[in-house]
N, CA, C and O atoms as a GROMACS GRO file, in nm:
protein
  396
    1MET      N    1  -2.431   0.360   0.618
    1MET     CA    2  -2.421   0.219   0.584
    1MET      C    3  -2.402   0.200   0.434
    1MET      O    4  -2.333   0.109   0.390
    2ALA      N    5  -2.467   0.288   0.356
    2ALA     CA    6  -2.453   0.278   0.211
    2ALA      C    7  -2.309   0.303   0.170
    2ALA      O    8  -2.258   0.240   0.077
    3ASN      N    9  -2.244   0.398   0.240
    3ASN     CA   10  -2.103   0.426   0.208
    3ASN      C   11  -2.014   0.306   0.240
    3ASN      O   12  -1.921   0.277   0.166
    4LEU      N   13  -2.043   0.237   0.350
    4LEU     CA   14  -1.964   0.119   0.388
    4LEU      C   15  -1.980   0.010   0.283
    4LEU      O   16  -1.882  -0.052   0.242
    5ASN      N   17  -2.103  -0.014   0.239
    5ASN     CA   18  -2.126  -0.115   0.134
    5ASN      C   19  -2.055  -0.077   0.005
    5ASN      O   20  -1.998  -0.163  -0.063
    6LYS      N   21  -2.058   0.051  -0.027
    6LYS     CA   22  -1.989   0.098  -0.148
    6LYS      C   23  -1.838   0.074  -0.135
    6LYS      O   24  -1.774   0.029  -0.229
    7LEU      N   25  -1.783   0.105  -0.018
    7LEU     CA   26  -1.640   0.083   0.004
    7LEU      C   27  -1.603  -0.065  -0.003
    7LEU      O   28  -1.500  -0.102  -0.058
    8LEU      N   29  -1.689  -0.150   0.054
    8LEU     CA   30  -1.662  -0.294   0.051
    8LEU      C   31  -1.667  -0.348  -0.092
    8LEU      O   32  -1.584  -0.431  -0.129
    9LYS      N   33  -1.761  -0.302  -0.171
    9LYS     CA   34  -1.770  -0.345  -0.311
    9LYS      C   35  -1.648  -0.297  -0.389
    9LYS      O   36  -1.594  -0.369  -0.473
   10GLN      N   37  -1.605  -0.174  -0.360
   10GLN     CA   38  -1.487  -0.119  -0.428
   10GLN      C   39  -1.363  -0.198  -0.388
   10GLN      O   40  -1.278  -0.227  -0.473
   11ALA      N   41  -1.351  -0.234  -0.261
   11ALA     CA   42  -1.236  -0.312  -0.214
   11ALA      C   43  -1.236  -0.449  -0.279
   11ALA      O   44  -1.130  -0.498  -0.320
   12GLN      N   45  -1.352  -0.512  -0.291
   12GLN     CA   46  -1.360  -0.644  -0.354
   12GLN      C   47  -1.320  -0.635  -0.501
   12GLN      O   48  -1.250  -0.722  -0.552
   13LYS      N   49  -1.364  -0.530  -0.569
   13LYS     CA   50  -1.329  -0.512  -0.710
   13LYS      C   51  -1.179  -0.493  -0.725
   13LYS      O   52  -1.118  -0.550  -0.816
   14MET      N   53  -1.118  -0.415  -0.637
   14MET     CA   54  -0.974  -0.392  -0.642
   14MET      C   55  -0.898  -0.521  -0.612
   14MET      O   56  -0.796  -0.548  -0.674
   15GLN      N   57  -0.947  -0.600  -0.518
   15GLN     CA   58  -0.883  -0.727  -0.486
   15GLN      C   59  -0.888  -0.822  -0.605
   15GLN      O   60  -0.790  -0.890  -0.635
   16GLU      N   61  -1.001  -0.826  -0.674
   16GLU     CA   62  -1.012  -0.911  -0.793
   16GLU      C   63  -0.917  -0.864  -0.902
   16GLU      O   64  -0.858  -0.947  -0.972
   17GLN      N   65  -0.902  -0.732  -0.918
   17GLN     CA   66  -0.811  -0.679  -1.018
   17GLN      C   67  -0.667  -0.716  -0.984
   17GLN      O   68  -0.591  -0.756  -1.072
   18ILE      N   69  -0.630  -0.704  -0.857
   18ILE     CA   70  -0.494  -0.741  -0.815
   18ILE      C   71  -0.471  -0.890  -0.839
   18ILE      O   72  -0.363  -0.929  -0.883
   19GLN      N   73  -0.570  -0.973  -0.810
   19GLN     CA   74  -0.557  -1.117  -0.831
   19GLN      C   75  -0.533  -1.147  -0.979
   19GLN      O   76  -0.451  -1.232  -1.012
   20GLN      N   77  -0.605  -1.078  -1.066
   20GLN     CA   78  -0.586  -1.099  -1.210
   20GLN      C   79  -0.446  -1.057  -1.253
   20GLN      O   80  -0.383  -1.124  -1.334
   21GLU      N   81  -0.398  -0.945  -1.198
   21GLU     CA   82  -0.264  -0.899  -1.232
   21GLU      C   83  -0.159  -0.998  -1.182
   21GLU      O   84  -0.060  -1.023  -1.252
   22MET      N   85  -0.177  -1.053  -1.064
   22MET     CA   86  -0.082  -1.149  -1.010
   22MET      C   87  -0.086  -1.279  -1.091
   22MET      O   88   0.017  -1.343  -1.111
   23ASP      N   89  -0.204  -1.317  -1.138
   23ASP     CA   90  -0.215  -1.437  -1.222
   23ASP      C   91  -0.136  -1.420  -1.352
   23ASP      O   92  -0.079  -1.516  -1.403
   24ALA      N   93  -0.133  -1.298  -1.404
   24ALA     CA   94  -0.063  -1.271  -1.530
   24ALA      C   95   0.086  -1.242  -1.509
   24ALA      O   96   0.163  -1.245  -1.605
   25LEU      N   97   0.126  -1.214  -1.386
   25LEU     CA   98   0.264  -1.176  -1.358
   25LEU      C   99   0.361  -1.291  -1.379
   25LEU      O  100   0.333  -1.406  -1.343
   26GLN      N  101   0.475  -1.258  -1.437
   26GLN     CA  102   0.588  -1.351  -1.446
   26GLN      C  103   0.713  -1.273  -1.414
   26GLN      O  104   0.734  -1.162  -1.464
   27VAL      N  105   0.797  -1.330  -1.328
   27VAL     CA  106   0.924  -1.267  -1.295
   27VAL      C  107   1.036  -1.360  -1.336
   27VAL      O  108   1.020  -1.482  -1.342
   28GLU      N  109   1.150  -1.300  -1.364
   28GLU     CA  110   1.268  -1.377  -1.400
   28GLU      C  111   1.385  -1.322  -1.321
   28GLU      O  112   1.399  -1.201  -1.304
   29THR      N  113   1.469  -1.412  -1.274
   29THR     CA  114   1.587  -1.370  -1.199
   29THR      C  115   1.700  -1.467  -1.227
   29THR      O  116   1.679  -1.580  -1.270
   30THR      N  117   1.822  -1.419  -1.201
   30THR     CA  118   1.939  -1.502  -1.225
   30THR      C  119   2.023  -1.510  -1.099
   30THR      O  120   2.011  -1.427  -1.008
   31ALA      N  121   2.109  -1.609  -1.095
   31ALA     CA  122   2.206  -1.625  -0.987
   31ALA      C  123   2.338  -1.667  -1.050
   31ALA      O  124   2.342  -1.722  -1.160
   32GLY      N  125   2.445  -1.640  -0.979
   32GLY     CA  126   2.577  -1.679  -1.028
   32GLY      C  127   2.616  -1.605  -1.154
   32GLY      O  128   2.678  -1.662  -1.243
   33GLY      N  129   2.580  -1.477  -1.162
   33GLY     CA  130   2.617  -1.399  -1.279
   33GLY      C  131   2.550  -1.447  -1.406
   33GLY      O  132   2.606  -1.435  -1.515
   34GLY      N  133   2.430  -1.501  -1.394
   34GLY     CA  134   2.355  -1.548  -1.510
   34GLY      C  135   2.373  -1.695  -1.539
   34GLY      O  136   2.324  -1.745  -1.640
   35MET      N  137   2.443  -1.765  -1.451
   35MET     CA  138   2.465  -1.909  -1.475
   35MET      C  139   2.338  -1.990  -1.454
   35MET      O  140   2.321  -2.097  -1.514
   36VAL      N  141   2.248  -1.939  -1.370
   36VAL     CA  142   2.119  -2.003  -1.348
   36VAL      C  143   2.012  -1.895  -1.361
   36VAL      O  144   2.022  -1.789  -1.299
   37THR      N  145   1.912  -1.922  -1.443
   37THR     CA  146   1.800  -1.830  -1.461
   37THR      C  147   1.671  -1.906  -1.433
   37THR      O  148   1.652  -2.017  -1.481
   38VAL      N  149   1.583  -1.843  -1.354
   38VAL     CA  150   1.452  -1.904  -1.328
   38VAL      C  151   1.344  -1.803  -1.362
   38VAL      O  152   1.362  -1.682  -1.349
   39ARG      N  153   1.231  -1.856  -1.405
   39ARG     CA  154   1.111  -1.777  -1.432
   39ARG      C  155   1.000  -1.833  -1.345
   39ARG      O  156   0.980  -1.954  -1.338
   40MET      N  157   0.926  -1.742  -1.278
   40MET     CA  158   0.823  -1.783  -1.183
   40MET      C  159   0.696  -1.702  -1.209
   40MET      O  160   0.702  -1.585  -1.247
   41SER      N  161   0.582  -1.765  -1.187
   41SER     CA  162   0.454  -1.697  -1.203
   41SER      C  163   0.422  -1.616  -1.078
   41SER      O  164   0.486  -1.632  -0.974
   42GLY      N  165   0.322  -1.531  -1.089
   42GLY     CA  166   0.274  -1.454  -0.975
   42GLY      C  167   0.212  -1.540  -0.867
   42GLY      O  168   0.187  -1.493  -0.756
   43GLN      N  169   0.187  -1.667  -0.898
   43GLN     CA  170   0.135  -1.763  -0.800
   43GLN      C  171   0.247  -1.847  -0.742
   43GLN      O  172   0.223  -1.947  -0.674
   44LYS      N  173   0.372  -1.805  -0.769
   44LYS     CA  174   0.493  -1.871  -0.720
   44LYS      C  175   0.508  -2.014  -0.773
   44LYS      O  176   0.560  -2.102  -0.704
   45GLN      N  177   0.463  -2.034  -0.896
   45GLN     CA  178   0.486  -2.160  -0.964
   45GLN      C  179   0.612  -2.143  -1.048
   45GLN      O  180   0.621  -2.050  -1.127
   46LEU      N  181   0.708  -2.233  -1.032
   46LEU     CA  182   0.830  -2.228  -1.111
   46LEU      C  183   0.796  -2.267  -1.254
   46LEU      O  184   0.745  -2.376  -1.278
   47LEU      N  185   0.823  -2.176  -1.349
   47LEU     CA  186   0.786  -2.199  -1.488
   47LEU      C  187   0.901  -2.255  -1.571
   47LEU      O  188   0.880  -2.340  -1.657
   48SER      N  189   1.022  -2.206  -1.546
   48SER     CA  190   1.134  -2.258  -1.622
   48SER      C  191   1.265  -2.235  -1.546
   48SER      O  192   1.276  -2.146  -1.461
   49VAL      N  193   1.363  -2.318  -1.579
   49VAL     CA  194   1.497  -2.309  -1.523
   49VAL      C  195   1.594  -2.325  -1.639
   49VAL      O  196   1.582  -2.417  -1.720
   50THR      N  197   1.691  -2.233  -1.648
   50THR     CA  198   1.797  -2.243  -1.748
   50THR      C  199   1.930  -2.251  -1.673
   50THR      O  200   1.958  -2.169  -1.586
   51ILE      N  201   2.011  -2.350  -1.709
   51ILE     CA  202   2.138  -2.375  -1.640
   51ILE      C  203   2.251  -2.369  -1.741
   51ILE      O  204   2.247  -2.433  -1.846
   52ASP      N  205   2.353  -2.290  -1.708
   52ASP     CA  206   2.472  -2.283  -1.791
   52ASP      C  207   2.535  -2.422  -1.796
   52ASP      O  208   2.552  -2.484  -1.691
   53PRO      N  209   2.570  -2.472  -1.913
   53PRO     CA  210   2.628  -2.607  -1.925
   53PRO      C  211   2.752  -2.631  -1.839
   53PRO      O  212   2.779  -2.744  -1.799
   54SER      N  213   2.826  -2.526  -1.809
   54SER     CA  214   2.948  -2.545  -1.728
   54SER      C  215   2.915  -2.594  -1.587
   54SER      O  216   2.999  -2.654  -1.521
   55LEU      N  217   2.792  -2.569  -1.542
   55LEU     CA  218   2.752  -2.616  -1.409
   55LEU      C  219   2.716  -2.764  -1.407
   55LEU      O  220   2.695  -2.822  -1.301
   56LEU      N  221   2.710  -2.824  -1.523
   56LEU     CA  222   2.676  -2.966  -1.531
   56LEU      C  223   2.801  -3.054  -1.527
   56LEU      O  224   2.792  -3.176  -1.535
   57ALA      N  225   2.916  -2.991  -1.516
   57ALA     CA  226   3.042  -3.064  -1.511
   57ALA      C  227   3.055  -3.135  -1.376
   57ALA      O  228   3.002  -3.089  -1.275
   58PRO      N  229   3.125  -3.247  -1.375
   58PRO     CA  230   3.148  -3.317  -1.248
   58PRO      C  231   3.212  -3.223  -1.145
   58PRO      O  232   3.299  -3.143  -1.179
   59GLY      N  233   3.168  -3.233  -1.024
   59GLY     CA  234   3.222  -3.150  -0.918
   59GLY      C  235   3.150  -3.017  -0.900
   59GLY      O  236   3.182  -2.942  -0.807
   60GLU      N  237   3.054  -2.986  -0.985
   60GLU     CA  238   2.981  -2.860  -0.975
   60GLU      C  239   2.842  -2.877  -0.912
   60GLU      O  240   2.765  -2.782  -0.907
   61LYS      N  241   2.811  -2.996  -0.865
   61LYS     CA  242   2.680  -3.025  -0.810
   61LYS      C  243   2.642  -2.931  -0.697
   61LYS      O  244   2.532  -2.876  -0.697
   62ASP      N  245   2.730  -2.911  -0.601
   62ASP     CA  246   2.700  -2.825  -0.486
   62ASP      C  247   2.675  -2.681  -0.530
   62ASP      O  248   2.582  -2.617  -0.480
   63MET      N  249   2.757  -2.631  -0.623
   63MET     CA  250   2.738  -2.494  -0.670
   63MET      C  251   2.605  -2.481  -0.742
   63MET      O  252   2.533  -2.383  -0.722
   64LEU      N  253   2.572  -2.578  -0.826
   64LEU     CA  254   2.445  -2.576  -0.898
   64LEU      C  255   2.328  -2.574  -0.801
   64LEU      O  256   2.235  -2.495  -0.818
   65GLU      N  257   2.332  -2.658  -0.701
   65GLU     CA  258   2.224  -2.661  -0.602
   65GLU      C  259   2.210  -2.527  -0.532
   65GLU      O  260   2.098  -2.478  -0.514
   66ASP      N  261   2.322  -2.467  -0.491
   66ASP     CA  262   2.318  -2.338  -0.423
   66ASP      C  263   2.262  -2.228  -0.513
   66ASP      O  264   2.183  -2.145  -0.469
   67LEU      N  265   2.303  -2.228  -0.640
   67LEU     CA  266   2.254  -2.127  -0.732
   67LEU      C  267   2.106  -2.144  -0.762
   67LEU      O  268   2.034  -2.045  -0.777
   68LEU      N  269   2.059  -2.267  -0.770
   68LEU     CA  270   1.916  -2.291  -0.792
   68LEU      C  271   1.835  -2.239  -0.673
   68LEU      O  272   1.732  -2.173  -0.692
   69VAL      N  273   1.880  -2.268  -0.554
   69VAL     CA  274   1.809  -2.220  -0.434
   69VAL      C  275   1.807  -2.068  -0.434
   69VAL      O  276   1.702  -2.007  -0.409
   70ALA      N  277   1.920  -2.006  -0.461
   70ALA     CA  278   1.927  -1.859  -0.461
   70ALA      C  279   1.835  -1.799  -0.566
   70ALA      O  280   1.762  -1.704  -0.537
   71ALA      N  281   1.836  -1.853  -0.686
   71ALA     CA  282   1.753  -1.797  -0.794
   71ALA      C  283   1.605  -1.813  -0.764
   71ALA      O  284   1.527  -1.721  -0.787
   72VAL      N  285   1.564  -1.929  -0.715
   72VAL     CA  286   1.423  -1.952  -0.684
   72VAL      C  287   1.379  -1.859  -0.570
   72VAL      O  288   1.270  -1.801  -0.577
   73ASN      N  289   1.462  -1.844  -0.468
   73ASN     CA  290   1.427  -1.756  -0.357
   73ASN      C  291   1.418  -1.610  -0.402
   73ASN      O  292   1.330  -1.537  -0.357
   74GLN      N  293   1.507  -1.568  -0.491
   74GLN     CA  294   1.501  -1.431  -0.544
   74GLN      C  295   1.374  -1.409  -0.625
   74GLN      O  296   1.312  -1.304  -0.616
   75ALA      N  297   1.336  -1.508  -0.704
   75ALA     CA  298   1.214  -1.496  -0.783
   75ALA      C  299   1.092  -1.486  -0.692
   75ALA      O  300   1.002  -1.405  -0.717
   76ALA      N  301   1.088  -1.567  -0.588
   76ALA     CA  302   0.976  -1.560  -0.493
   76ALA      C  303   0.971  -1.424  -0.425
   76ALA      O  304   0.863  -1.370  -0.402
   77GLN      N  305   1.087  -1.368  -0.393
   77GLN     CA  306   1.093  -1.234  -0.333
   77GLN      C  307   1.038  -1.129  -0.428
   77GLN      O  308   0.968  -1.037  -0.386
   78LYS      N  309   1.069  -1.142  -0.557
   78LYS     CA  310   1.016  -1.048  -0.656
   78LYS      C  311   0.864  -1.056  -0.664
   78LYS      O  312   0.797  -0.953  -0.676
   79VAL      N  313   0.810  -1.176  -0.656
   79VAL     CA  314   0.664  -1.192  -0.657
   79VAL      C  315   0.605  -1.124  -0.534
   79VAL      O  316   0.506  -1.052  -0.544
   80ASP      N  317   0.666  -1.147  -0.417
   80ASP     CA  318   0.618  -1.084  -0.294
   80ASP      C  319   0.622  -0.932  -0.304
   80ASP      O  320   0.529  -0.864  -0.261
   81GLU      N  321   0.729  -0.879  -0.361
   81GLU     CA  322   0.742  -0.734  -0.376
   81GLU      C  323   0.636  -0.679  -0.470
   81GLU      O  324   0.580  -0.572  -0.445
   82ALA      N  325   0.608  -0.750  -0.578
   82ALA     CA  326   0.505  -0.706  -0.671
   82ALA      C  327   0.368  -0.705  -0.604
   82ALA      O  328   0.290  -0.612  -0.621
   83LEU      N  329   0.340  -0.809  -0.527
   83LEU     CA  330   0.213  -0.814  -0.456
   83LEU      C  331   0.204  -0.702  -0.354
   83LEU      O  332   0.100  -0.637  -0.343
   84GLN      N  333   0.310  -0.680  -0.279
   84GLN     CA  334   0.311  -0.573  -0.178
   84GLN      C  335   0.288  -0.437  -0.244
   84GLN      O  336   0.215  -0.353  -0.192
   85SER      N  337   0.351  -0.417  -0.358
   85SER     CA  338   0.336  -0.292  -0.431
   85SER      C  339   0.191  -0.271  -0.473
   85SER      O  340   0.136  -0.162  -0.460
   86LYS      N  341   0.129  -0.376  -0.523
   86LYS     CA  342  -0.010  -0.366  -0.568
   86LYS      C  343  -0.104  -0.350  -0.449
   86LYS      O  344  -0.201  -0.274  -0.457
   87MET      N  345  -0.077  -0.420  -0.341
   87MET     CA  346  -0.163  -0.411  -0.222
   87MET      C  347  -0.146  -0.275  -0.154
   87MET      O  348  -0.240  -0.227  -0.090
   88GLY      N  349  -0.030  -0.214  -0.166
   88GLY     CA  350  -0.006  -0.084  -0.105
   88GLY      C  351  -0.100   0.021  -0.160
   88GLY      O  352  -0.138   0.114  -0.088
   89GLY      N  353  -0.138   0.008  -0.284
   89GLY     CA  354  -0.230   0.103  -0.345
   89GLY      C  355  -0.375   0.074  -0.315
   89GLY      O  356  -0.462   0.157  -0.345
   90LEU      N  357  -0.403  -0.040  -0.256
   90LEU     CA  358  -0.542  -0.078  -0.229
   90LEU      C  359  -0.609   0.019  -0.132
   90LEU      O  360  -0.717   0.070  -0.161
   91GLY      N  361  -0.546   0.045  -0.020
   91GLY     CA  362  -0.605   0.135   0.080
   91GLY      C  363  -0.621   0.276   0.029
   91GLY      O  364  -0.722   0.340   0.056
   92GLY      N  365  -0.523   0.325  -0.044
   92GLY     CA  366  -0.530   0.460  -0.097
   92GLY      C  367  -0.641   0.477  -0.197
   92GLY      O  368  -0.702   0.584  -0.205
   93GLY      N  369  -0.670   0.373  -0.274
   93GLY     CA  370  -0.775   0.381  -0.374
   93GLY      C  371  -0.914   0.380  -0.316
   93GLY      O  372  -1.011   0.412  -0.384
   94LEU      N  373  -0.925   0.343  -0.188
   94LEU     CA  374  -1.055   0.338  -0.124
   94LEU      C  375  -1.093   0.471  -0.060
   94LEU      O  376  -1.207   0.489  -0.016
   95GLY      N  377  -0.999   0.563  -0.054
   95GLY     CA  378  -1.030   0.694   0.002
   95GLY      C  379  -1.028   0.698   0.152
   95GLY      O  380  -1.088   0.788   0.211
   96PHE      N  381  -0.960   0.605   0.217
   96PHE     CA  382  -0.947   0.611   0.363
   96PHE      C  383  -0.848   0.722   0.397
   96PHE      O  384  -0.745   0.734   0.332
   97PRO      N  385  -0.878   0.801   0.496
   97PRO     CA  386  -0.785   0.909   0.534
   97PRO      C  387  -0.651   0.849   0.581
   97PRO      O  388  -0.647   0.746   0.649
   98GLY      N  389  -0.545   0.915   0.542
   98GLY     CA  390  -0.412   0.875   0.587
   98GLY      C  391  -0.352   0.763   0.506
   98GLY      O  392  -0.244   0.715   0.540
   99MET      N  393  -0.416   0.718   0.399
   99MET     CA  394  -0.362   0.607   0.318
   99MET      C  395  -0.327   0.657   0.181
   99MET      O  396  -0.279   0.580   0.097
   0.00000   0.00000   0.00000
């Protein structure tokens, strides 16, 4: 039972460490060959958007909307990948066999 409590405390400590790392994480991604750039936090909060001025021209509304959606979705995917990468090491750090 003492080993189980030790493992649970270690898991909680690792979870807190991962949470701190995710809080500090920022990802940046672009769409349209760099015409739209977004920066997102590890909590999936959109921090900034940069738009190439050429996309602000009349008739470019649909393209701008599509590029914004693509860039935001890519940034969210990067956050998910970072979290998955950090969580993947959680089980191995606890000393469970086969992890």
